[in-house]
MMTF fields as JSON, N, C-alpha, C and O atoms, coordinates in Angstrom:
{
  "mmtfVersion": "1.0.0",
  "mmtfProducer": "UNKNOWN",
  "numBonds": 367,
  "numAtoms": 368,
  "numGroups": 92,
  "numChains": 1,
  "numModels": 1,
  "chainsPerModel": [1],
  "groupsPerChain": [92],
  "chainIdList": ["A"],
  "bondAtomList": [4, 2, 8, 6, 12, 10, 16, 14, 20, 18, 24, 22, 28, 26, 32, 30, 36, 34, 40, 38, 44, 42, 48, 46, 52, 50, 56, 54, 60, 58, 64, 62, 68, 66, 72, 70, 76, 74, 80, 78, 84, 82, 88, 86, 92, 90, 96, 94, 100, 98, 104, 102, 108, 106, 112, 110, 116, 114, 120, 118, 124, 122, 128, 126, 132, 130, 136, 134, 140, 138, 144, 142, 148, 146, 152, 150, 156, 154, 160, 158, 164, 162, 168, 166, 172, 170, 176, 174, 180, 178, 184, 182, 188, 186, 192, 190, 196, 194, 200, 198, 204, 202, 208, 206, 212, 210, 216, 214, 220, 218, 224, 222, 228, 226, 232, 230, 236, 234, 240, 238, 244, 242, 248, 246, 252, 250, 256, 254, 260, 258, 264, 262, 268, 266, 272, 270, 276, 274, 280, 278, 284, 282, 288, 286, 292, 290, 296, 294, 300, 298, 304, 302, 308, 306, 312, 310, 316, 314, 320, 318, 324, 322, 328, 326, 332, 330, 336, 334, 340, 338, 344, 342, 348, 346, 352, 350, 356, 354, 360, 358, 364, 362],
  "bondOrderList": [1, 1, 1, 1, 1, 1, 1, 1, 1, 1, 1, 1, 1, 1, 1, 1, 1, 1, 1, 1, 1, 1, 1, 1, 1, 1, 1, 1, 1, 1, 1, 1, 1, 1, 1, 1, 1, 1, 1, 1, 1, 1, 1, 1, 1, 1, 1, 1, 1, 1, 1, 1, 1, 1, 1, 1, 1, 1, 1, 1, 1, 1, 1, 1, 1, 1, 1, 1, 1, 1, 1, 1, 1, 1, 1, 1, 1, 1, 1, 1, 1, 1, 1, 1, 1, 1, 1, 1, 1, 1, 1],
  "groupList": [{"groupName": "MET", "atomNameList": ["N", "CA", "C", "O"], "elementList": ["N", "C", "C", "O"], "formalChargeList": [0, 0, 0, 0], "bondAtomList": [1, 0, 2, 1, 3, 2], "bondOrderList": [1, 1, 2], "singleLetterCode": "M", "chemCompType": "L-PEPTIDE LINKING"}, {"groupName": "GLU", "atomNameList": ["N", "CA", "C", "O"], "elementList": ["N", "C", "C", "O"], "formalChargeList": [0, 0, 0, 0], "bondAtomList": [1, 0, 2, 1, 3, 2], "bondOrderList": [1, 1, 2], "singleLetterCode": "E", "chemCompType": "L-PEPTIDE LINKING"}, {"groupName": "ALA", "atomNameList": ["N", "CA", "C", "O"], "elementList": ["N", "C", "C", "O"], "formalChargeList": [0, 0, 0, 0], "bondAtomList": [1, 0, 2, 1, 3, 2], "bondOrderList": [1, 1, 2], "singleLetterCode": "A", "chemCompType": "L-PEPTIDE LINKING"}, {"groupName": "ARG", "atomNameList": ["N", "CA", "C", "O"], "elementList": ["N", "C", "C", "O"], "formalChargeList": [0, 0, 0, 0], "bondAtomList": [1, 0, 2, 1, 3, 2], "bondOrderList": [1, 1, 2], "singleLetterCode": "R", "chemCompType": "L-PEPTIDE LINKING"}, {"groupName": "ILE", "atomNameList": ["N", "CA", "C", "O"], "elementList": ["N", "C", "C", "O"], "formalChargeList": [0, 0, 0, 0], "bondAtomList": [1, 0, 2, 1, 3, 2], "bondOrderList": [1, 1, 2], "singleLetterCode": "I", "chemCompType": "L-PEPTIDE LINKING"}, {"groupName": "LYS", "atomNameList": ["N", "CA", "C", "O"], "elementList": ["N", "C", "C", "O"], "formalChargeList": [0, 0, 0, 0], "bondAtomList": [1, 0, 2, 1, 3, 2], "bondOrderList": [1, 1, 2], "singleLetterCode": "K", "chemCompType": "L-PEPTIDE LINKING"}, {"groupName": "SER", "atomNameList": ["N", "CA", "C", "O"], "elementList": ["N", "C", "C", "O"], "formalChargeList": [0, 0, 0, 0], "bondAtomList": [1, 0, 2, 1, 3, 2], "bondOrderList": [1, 1, 2], "singleLetterCode": "S", "chemCompType": "L-PEPTIDE LINKING"}, {"groupName": "PRO", "atomNameList": ["N", "CA", "C", "O"], "elementList": ["N", "C", "C", "O"], "formalChargeList": [0, 0, 0, 0], "bondAtomList": [1, 0, 2, 1, 3, 2], "bondOrderList": [1, 1, 2], "singleLetterCode": "P", "chemCompType": "L-PEPTIDE LINKING"}, {"groupName": "ASP", "atomNameList": ["N", "CA", "C", "O"], "elementList": ["N", "C", "C", "O"], "formalChargeList": [0, 0, 0, 0], "bondAtomList": [1, 0, 2, 1, 3, 2], "bondOrderList": [1, 1, 2], "singleLetterCode": "D", "chemCompType": "L-PEPTIDE LINKING"}, {"groupName": "PHE", "atomNameList": ["N", "CA", "C", "O"], "elementList": ["N", "C", "C", "O"], "formalChargeList": [0, 0, 0, 0], "bondAtomList": [1, 0, 2, 1, 3, 2], "bondOrderList": [1, 1, 2], "singleLetterCode": "F", "chemCompType": "L-PEPTIDE LINKING"}, {"groupName": "THR", "atomNameList": ["N", "CA", "C", "O"], "elementList": ["N", "C", "C", "O"], "formalChargeList": [0, 0, 0, 0], "bondAtomList": [1, 0, 2, 1, 3, 2], "bondOrderList": [1, 1, 2], "singleLetterCode": "T", "chemCompType": "L-PEPTIDE LINKING"}, {"groupName": "VAL", "atomNameList": ["N", "CA", "C", "O"], "elementList": ["N", "C", "C", "O"], "formalChargeList": [0, 0, 0, 0], "bondAtomList": [1, 0, 2, 1, 3, 2], "bondOrderList": [1, 1, 2], "singleLetterCode": "V", "chemCompType": "L-PEPTIDE LINKING"}, {"groupName": "TRP", "atomNameList": ["N", "CA", "C", "O"], "elementList": ["N", "C", "C", "O"], "formalChargeList": [0, 0, 0, 0], "bondAtomList": [1, 0, 2, 1, 3, 2], "bondOrderList": [1, 1, 2], "singleLetterCode": "W", "chemCompType": "L-PEPTIDE LINKING"}, {"groupName": "GLY", "atomNameList": ["N", "CA", "C", "O"], "elementList": ["N", "C", "C", "O"], "formalChargeList": [0, 0, 0, 0], "bondAtomList": [1, 0, 2, 1, 3, 2], "bondOrderList": [1, 1, 2], "singleLetterCode": "G", "chemCompType": "PEPTIDE LINKING"}, {"groupName": "LEU", "atomNameList": ["N", "CA", "C", "O"], "elementList": ["N", "C", "C", "O"], "formalChargeList": [0, 0, 0, 0], "bondAtomList": [1, 0, 2, 1, 3, 2], "bondOrderList": [1, 1, 2], "singleLetterCode": "L", "chemCompType": "L-PEPTIDE LINKING"}, {"groupName": "TYR", "atomNameList": ["N", "CA", "C", "O"], "elementList": ["N", "C", "C", "O"], "formalChargeList": [0, 0, 0, 0], "bondAtomList": [1, 0, 2, 1, 3, 2], "bondOrderList": [1, 1, 2], "singleLetterCode": "Y", "chemCompType": "L-PEPTIDE LINKING"}, {"groupName": "HIS", "atomNameList": ["N", "CA", "C", "O"], "elementList": ["N", "C", "C", "O"], "formalChargeList": [0, 0, 0, 0], "bondAtomList": [1, 0, 2, 1, 3, 2], "bondOrderList": [1, 1, 2], "singleLetterCode": "H", "chemCompType": "L-PEPTIDE LINKING"}, {"groupName": "ASN", "atomNameList": ["N", "CA", "C", "O"], "elementList": ["N", "C", "C", "O"], "formalChargeList": [0, 0, 0, 0], "bondAtomList": [1, 0, 2, 1, 3, 2], "bondOrderList": [1, 1, 2], "singleLetterCode": "N", "chemCompType": "L-PEPTIDE LINKING"}],
  "groupTypeList": [0, 1, 2, 3, 4, 5, 6, 2, 3, 2, 3, 7, 8, 9, 10, 11, 1, 4, 1, 12, 2, 8, 13, 6, 3, 6, 11, 11, 8, 9, 10, 2, 10, 4, 3, 5, 13, 13, 11, 9, 6, 3, 14, 2, 8, 7, 1, 9, 9, 6, 3, 5, 14, 10, 11, 13, 13, 1, 13, 8, 12, 14, 6, 12, 7, 6, 8, 14, 8, 9, 6, 2, 8, 6, 14, 12, 15, 3, 6, 16, 7, 17, 1, 1, 4, 2, 8, 5, 2, 2, 9, 3],
  "groupIdList": [1, 2, 3, 4, 5, 6, 7, 8, 9, 10, 11, 12, 13, 14, 15, 16, 17, 18, 19, 20, 21, 22, 23, 24, 25, 26, 27, 28, 29, 30, 31, 32, 33, 34, 35, 36, 37, 38, 39, 40, 41, 42, 43, 44, 45, 46, 47, 48, 49, 50, 51, 52, 53, 54, 55, 56, 57, 58, 59, 60, 61, 62, 63, 64, 65, 66, 67, 68, 69, 70, 71, 72, 73, 74, 75, 76, 77, 78, 79, 80, 81, 82, 83, 84, 85, 86, 87, 88, 89, 90, 91, 92],
  "secStructList": [7, 7, 7, 7, 3, 3, 3, 3, 3, 3, 7, 6, 6, 1, 3, 3, 3, 3, 3, 3, 6, 6, 1, 7, 3, 3, 3, 3, 3, 7, 2, 2, 2, 2, 2, 6, 7, 4, 4, 4, 4, 4, 4, 4, 1, 2, 2, 2, 2, 2, 2, 1, 7, 3, 3, 3, 6, 6, 6, 6, 3, 3, 3, 3, 6, 6, 6, 3, 3, 3, 3, 2, 2, 2, 2, 2, 2, 2, 2, 7, 6, 6, 7, 7, 7, 1, 7, 4, 4, 4, 4, 7],
  "xCoordList": [135.324, 135.971, 137.422, 137.732, 138.297, 139.717, 140.396, 140.835, 140.476, 141.219, 142.708, 143.104, 143.516, 144.971, 145.618, 145.238, 146.595, 147.329, 148.594, 149.397, 148.768, 149.998, 151.091, 152.233, 150.729, 151.695, 150.935, 149.735, 151.652, 151.042, 152.089, 153.271, 151.611, 152.502, 151.82, 150.747, 152.457, 151.936, 152.266, 153.369, 151.295, 151.47, 151.561, 151.122, 152.116, 152.287, 150.97, 150.964, 149.86, 148.569, 147.82, 146.612, 148.534, 147.994, 146.98, 146.021, 147.215, 146.47, 147.454, 148.665, 146.91, 147.732, 147.136, 145.954, 147.972, 147.561, 147.844, 148.97, 146.815, 146.937, 146.73, 145.783, 147.625, 147.414, 146.992, 147.705, 145.834, 145.284, 145.798, 146.262, 145.72, 146.222, 145.526, 146.096, 144.311, 143.596, 144.012, 143.505, 144.948, 145.434, 144.731, 145.199, 143.618, 142.926, 143.682, 144.539, 143.349, 143.996, 142.932, 141.838, 143.261, 142.379, 143.224, 144.4, 142.59, 143.259, 142.451, 141.233, 143.146, 142.507, 143.022, 144.23, 142.097, 142.418, 142.463, 141.483, 143.591, 143.766, 143.578, 143.823, 143.147, 143.041, 142.019, 142.274, 140.879, 139.881, 140.434, 140.163, 141.195, 141.808, 142.806, 142.833, 143.622, 144.629, 143.965, 144.462, 142.843, 142.129, 141.614, 141.361, 141.455, 141.0, 142.018, 141.666, 143.269, 144.325, 144.694, 144.59, 145.121, 145.535, 146.637, 147.632, 146.47, 147.493, 147.74, 148.799, 146.753, 146.891, 147.666, 147.952, 148.006, 148.713, 150.04, 150.441, 150.716, 152.012, 151.889, 152.83, 150.727, 150.53, 150.484, 150.619, 150.298, 150.239, 151.602, 151.679, 152.665, 154.009, 154.208, 154.27, 154.311, 154.417, 155.576, 155.452, 156.682, 157.85, 157.548, 157.83, 156.977, 156.603, 155.573, 155.715, 154.542, 153.473, 154.008, 153.671, 154.827, 155.257, 156.419, 156.548, 157.254, 158.452, 158.378, 159.189, 157.437, 157.403, 156.323, 156.188, 155.558, 154.489, 155.062, 156.014, 154.482, 154.838, 153.575, 152.522, 153.697, 152.634, 153.026, 154.139, 152.117, 152.446, 151.568, 150.532, 152.03, 151.238, 150.862, 149.73, 151.791, 151.529, 150.336, 149.536, 150.231, 149.169, 147.929, 146.898, 148.014, 146.853, 146.594, 145.471, 147.608, 147.42, 148.469, 149.508, 148.163, 149.147, 149.566, 148.767, 150.816, 151.318, 152.318, 153.079, 152.291, 153.31, 153.84, 153.137, 155.061, 155.58, 154.617, 153.747, 154.774, 153.93, 152.58, 151.576, 152.558, 151.347, 150.174, 149.031, 150.439, 149.379, 149.097, 149.718, 148.159, 147.844, 146.415, 145.51, 146.226, 144.919, 144.721, 145.508, 143.687, 143.476, 143.13, 142.526, 143.515, 143.217, 141.71, 141.252, 140.938, 139.488, 138.909, 138.073, 139.351, 138.806, 139.201, 138.412, 140.406, 140.853, 140.087, 139.776, 139.787, 138.976, 137.613, 137.148, 136.98, 135.664, 135.727, 134.81, 136.796, 136.937, 137.055, 136.548, 137.713, 137.928, 136.854, 136.813, 135.998, 134.907, 133.635, 133.125, 133.109, 132.004, 130.722, 129.883, 130.555, 129.322, 129.528, 128.667, 130.678, 130.989, 131.276, 131.615, 131.136, 131.547, 132.61, 132.697, 133.402, 134.382, 133.631, 133.134, 133.554, 132.748, 133.402, 132.72, 134.68, 135.362, 136.551, 137.591, 136.4, 137.488, 138.768, 139.858, 138.665, 139.858, 140.744, 141.958, 140.157, 140.939, 141.85, 142.762, 141.628, 142.418, 143.451, 144.125, 143.596, 144.574, 145.777, 146.702],
  "yCoordList": [227.781, 226.517, 226.741, 227.564, 226.006, 226.13, 224.778, 224.374, 224.095, 222.834, 223.157, 224.194, 222.281, 222.456, 221.204, 220.085, 221.402, 220.304, 220.042, 220.949, 218.813, 218.445, 218.099, 218.537, 217.3, 216.938, 216.556, 216.281, 216.545, 216.18, 215.522, 215.865, 214.555, 213.842, 213.726, 213.135, 214.297, 214.192, 212.818, 212.308, 212.214, 210.892, 211.006, 212.006, 210.011, 210.068, 210.089, 210.45, 209.709, 209.703, 211.032, 211.093, 212.085, 213.436, 213.546, 214.316, 212.765, 212.911, 213.333, 213.157, 213.89, 214.281, 213.638, 213.807, 212.9, 212.326, 213.361, 213.837, 213.699, 214.73, 214.109, 213.354, 214.435, 214.128, 215.422, 216.423, 215.4, 216.584, 216.689, 215.7, 217.864, 218.105, 217.227, 216.96, 216.776, 215.912, 214.448, 213.597, 214.142, 212.781, 212.007, 210.938, 212.519, 211.824, 212.03, 212.907, 211.204, 211.278, 211.293, 210.758, 211.909, 211.879, 212.052, 212.41, 211.788, 211.913, 212.883, 212.756, 213.852, 214.823, 214.58, 214.534, 214.426, 214.181, 215.521, 216.267, 215.818, 217.081, 216.952, 217.914, 215.785, 215.622, 216.572, 217.113, 216.794, 217.731, 219.156, 219.913, 219.52, 220.854, 220.998, 222.03, 219.987, 220.023, 220.139, 220.849, 219.442, 219.493, 220.882, 221.176, 221.735, 223.106, 223.888, 224.859, 223.47, 224.14, 225.48, 225.68, 226.388, 227.714, 227.629, 226.935, 228.329, 228.359, 226.987, 226.744, 226.082, 224.756, 223.79, 222.666, 224.21, 223.343, 222.83, 221.706, 223.635, 223.199, 221.951, 221.163, 221.769, 220.605, 219.302, 218.224, 219.384, 218.191, 217.529, 216.385, 218.226, 217.656, 216.815, 217.366, 215.487, 214.627, 214.984, 214.899, 215.376, 215.757, 217.01, 217.054, 218.017, 219.252, 218.956, 219.409, 218.198, 217.892, 217.186, 217.557, 216.186, 215.371, 215.955, 215.666, 216.757, 217.228, 218.668, 219.065, 219.443, 220.867, 221.224, 222.393, 220.253, 220.499, 220.892, 220.276, 221.918, 222.304, 222.608, 222.903, 222.533, 222.947, 224.311, 224.492, 225.277, 226.639, 227.155, 226.581, 228.273, 228.971, 228.136, 228.215, 227.339, 226.491, 225.565, 225.327, 225.046, 224.105, 224.729, 224.067, 226.0, 226.704, 226.396, 226.58, 225.928, 225.669, 224.719, 224.486, 224.169, 223.455, 224.396, 225.206, 224.296, 225.236, 224.572, 223.687, 225.028, 224.729, 226.07, 227.074, 226.121, 227.384, 227.993, 227.3, 229.256, 230.037, 230.358, 230.476, 230.499, 230.91, 229.966, 230.412, 228.673, 227.673, 227.219, 226.279, 227.889, 227.643, 227.125, 227.565, 226.182, 225.601, 225.612, 225.009, 226.286, 226.423, 225.091, 224.221, 224.945, 223.73, 223.498, 222.364, 224.556, 224.408, 223.852, 222.949, 224.389, 223.912, 222.455, 221.684, 222.077, 220.699, 219.747, 218.618, 220.222, 219.416, 219.135, 217.996, 220.177, 220.0, 219.099, 218.313, 219.204, 218.343, 216.883, 216.009, 216.609, 215.223, 214.703, 213.51, 215.587, 215.22, 215.956, 216.763, 215.706, 216.514, 216.446, 217.341, 215.423, 215.278, 215.448, 215.085, 216.003, 216.161, 217.614, 218.412, 217.94, 219.236, 218.992, 217.901, 219.986, 219.876, 220.122, 221.222, 219.099, 219.186, 220.061, 220.829, 219.948, 220.658, 221.408, 220.814, 222.708, 223.508, 223.409, 223.484, 223.242, 223.184, 221.997, 222.047, 220.946, 219.765, 220.026, 219.24, 221.107, 221.383, 222.47, 222.864, 222.952, 224.004, 223.456, 224.205],
  "zCoordList": [71.222, 71.043, 70.661, 69.8, 71.306, 70.981, 71.088, 72.165, 69.982, 69.93, 69.871, 69.339, 70.411, 70.383, 69.818, 70.162, 68.952, 68.338, 69.144, 69.363, 69.579, 70.284, 69.283, 69.42, 68.263, 67.229, 65.964, 65.999, 64.857, 63.573, 62.695, 62.726, 61.903, 60.992, 59.637, 59.516, 58.619, 57.253, 56.713, 56.913, 56.02, 55.438, 53.916, 53.349, 53.256, 51.798, 51.015, 49.838, 51.647, 50.952, 51.086, 50.858, 51.454, 51.602, 52.737, 52.669, 53.768, 55.009, 56.093, 55.96, 57.162, 58.309, 59.55, 59.85, 60.265, 61.54, 62.623, 62.765, 63.377, 64.41, 65.782, 66.0, 66.701, 68.105, 68.773, 68.711, 69.41, 70.061, 71.486, 72.054, 72.062, 73.414, 74.452, 75.51, 74.169, 75.118, 74.993, 75.724, 74.054, 73.868, 72.77, 72.379, 72.261, 71.176, 69.868, 69.759, 68.879, 67.568, 66.492, 66.674, 65.373, 64.209, 62.953, 63.014, 61.816, 60.527, 59.672, 59.552, 59.079, 58.187, 56.776, 56.543, 55.842, 54.439, 53.696, 53.695, 53.07, 52.353, 50.843, 50.115, 50.353, 48.9, 48.285, 47.209, 48.923, 48.375, 48.354, 47.421, 49.365, 49.41, 48.276, 47.605, 48.053, 46.99, 45.621, 44.746, 45.432, 44.147, 43.807, 42.638, 44.798, 44.547, 43.726, 43.057, 43.775, 43.013, 43.613, 44.824, 42.77, 43.236, 44.264, 44.058, 45.37, 46.415, 47.031, 47.609, 46.904, 47.486, 46.592, 47.004, 45.385, 44.432, 44.976, 44.673, 45.77, 46.31, 47.163, 47.257, 47.789, 48.649, 47.854, 48.433, 46.544, 45.69, 45.511, 45.063, 45.852, 45.793, 47.056, 48.155, 46.914, 48.101, 49.023, 50.245, 48.447, 49.26, 50.086, 51.283, 49.445, 50.127, 51.214, 52.35, 50.865, 51.813, 53.048, 54.173, 52.849, 53.982, 54.782, 55.972, 54.163, 54.88, 55.385, 56.222, 54.902, 55.264, 56.277, 56.637, 56.743, 57.707, 59.062, 59.541, 59.678, 61.036, 61.83, 61.263, 63.144, 64.054, 64.58, 65.075, 64.478, 64.89, 66.015, 66.351, 66.588, 67.599, 68.806, 69.285, 69.305, 70.472, 70.241, 71.145, 69.011, 68.683, 68.085, 67.964, 67.707, 67.155, 65.691, 65.223, 64.945, 63.518, 62.976, 63.593, 61.785, 60.977, 59.875, 59.404, 59.46, 58.474, 57.541, 57.933, 56.294, 55.305, 54.817, 54.929, 54.277, 53.738, 52.71, 52.182, 52.439, 51.522, 52.145, 51.442, 53.476, 54.184, 54.001, 53.896, 53.961, 53.905, 55.333, 55.828, 55.986, 57.386, 57.529, 56.82, 58.458, 58.734, 60.246, 60.975, 60.719, 62.16, 62.805, 62.177, 64.054, 64.804, 64.885, 64.745, 65.108, 65.194, 63.892, 63.92, 62.756, 61.48, 61.231, 60.684, 61.626, 61.456, 62.377, 61.999, 63.595, 64.512, 63.877, 63.871, 63.347, 62.725, 61.497, 61.258, 60.721, 59.539, 59.929, 59.225, 61.035, 61.441, 62.403, 62.701, 62.881, 63.799, 63.386, 64.164, 62.193, 61.686, 62.51, 62.41, 63.308, 64.087, 65.584, 66.386, 65.952, 67.373, 67.7, 66.825, 68.966, 69.482, 70.536, 71.099, 70.794, 71.862, 73.17, 73.409, 74.006, 75.214, 76.282, 76.96, 76.426, 77.502, 76.938, 76.654, 76.775, 76.181, 76.987, 76.418, 78.292, 79.127, 78.745, 78.939, 78.213, 77.842, 76.671, 76.413, 75.958, 74.765, 74.982, 74.03, 76.157, 76.447, 77.125, 77.442]
}
């Protein structure tokens, strides 16, 4: 399985709206990740969260500075817990 991110926009409520390469959209909530603390503590700063987000590796991951990377596949599963990617070609 290989989901691809076309674009992503961080929102002030610590969610990220993702547009996938197949044209679909989903929202991933990062509040539970932020609550874990540790390396994820930086994401609790609204300015950092919303302004430092980038899409890396031709849509392979979301990233913030300090090596805070989240793979496209894991984000797909987080936003579609009961679905599978039916056609991998649609995500390339």
